N, C-alpha and C positions, 0 to 999 in steps of 0.2 A: 527799782530799775531806772536806768538813766535815759529812757526814751528810745534807745535803740531796740530794734525788734529782737525778740528772743530767738536764739538759734536752736533749732531742733535737729538732732541726728536721727534719721529714719532708716530702719533696716527691715527690708521686706524682699523676699525672693521671687515674688510674682510681679513682673514688670508693669502690667496694667494697674494692679492695685497700688503699687509703689507710686506711679504717676498720678493716680486719682487722689491719694492721700496727700501727696506733695502739693498738688494744685489747690486742694481745699485748704490746707494749712497756710499756704501763701495768701489765699484770699482772706484768711483771718488775721493776716498781718505778721505772720512768723517767717523768719528766714529758715529754709529747709535744706539740709545736706543729705542726699540719699545714697544708699548702698544696697546692692543686690546680694552681697556676700558679707557675712559676719566678720571674717578675717580682715577684709578691707576696712570695715567700719572701725574695728578695734585698733588697727594700725594707725588710722588717722586720729582716732580719739586719743591715743597715747601721745601724739605729738602736741596736742593742745586741749587737754581735758577740761580746762576752765572756760573754753570757748563755747560750751554748750549749756543751754538752760534746761534741756530735757533730752531724753532718748526715748524714742518709740520703736519697739522691736517686736518682731514675730518670734515665737518660740521655735517653730518648726523650720529651722534653716538647715540646708543640706551640708554646708561646709563646717559649721560649728554650731552646736545646740544653742538656742537663744539664752537658756539659763546660764550656760557657761560664759557667753558673751557678757551678760549682765553682771555676773559675779566678778568677772575680771575688771569691768568698768567701775564697779563699786569699790573694789580693792584700790584702784587708782584714785578714785574721787568719791569718798563715802557719803557726801551730801547730794549726790546726783539724783535728780528726779527721773523716774522711769515709768513709762506706760507700756505694759505688756499687752500686745494684741495677738490673740491666737484663737484658733478653732478648737484647741484642746483646753481642758480645764487647767486653771492655775489658781493656787490658793495662797493669797498674801499671808494668811495666818501661819503658813509653814515657814515663812521668812523669820529671821531673828527680829525680836521686838524693835530693836534700834533702826531697822530698815523699813518697817511696815508703814510709816508715815510718809515715805517718799516713793512708794511704789503703788501703782494702780493697775487694774486689769480690765480690759475691754474685750469681751467675747465676740469673735467673728461668727457670723456676719454682723456688721453694725451699720447704722446710718450716719451721715456726716454730723448731724446734730449731737449724737451720742459721743462722737470723737471730740467735738468742740467742747462739750461739757466736761469730759474726762481730762482734757488738756488744761482747761482753765482751772478746774478743781484742784488738780495736782500742782499747778504753778502757784495757786493760792494757799497751798498747804492743807488741803482737804481731800486726801486720796481715798481710795476705797475701791469698790467694785461697782462702777456705774452701770454695767450691764445688768446687775442683779436688780437695781432699782427701776430699770426700764421695763421689766417684765411684769 
């Protein structure tokens, strides 16, 4: 990295949670771009896919399922790092082997420390299921 803050694209349909996660990530030194709708996030991602170091997305989005959003983003930029945050189960092992190293899952609800660990781990190339280790 060149010293510039990593830019994270955050997609969450609950405004209070979106703002909370955004503020916490900013405190950790990340630049955060937020979206309440998957279609808006995808539209902006398509204009500059290389501008993001990571995407953090909820799966349960009303306008476009999170897994559809993530699949489309990965089609555009296959090396993209993604942190899935959801109250519903998500199984990384169901993804193609080629994608498993760049996707992590964080089960809601989570505490800020768990989010920080998941983001850092994923950016450092050590993804997985941080919420499983926390229990």
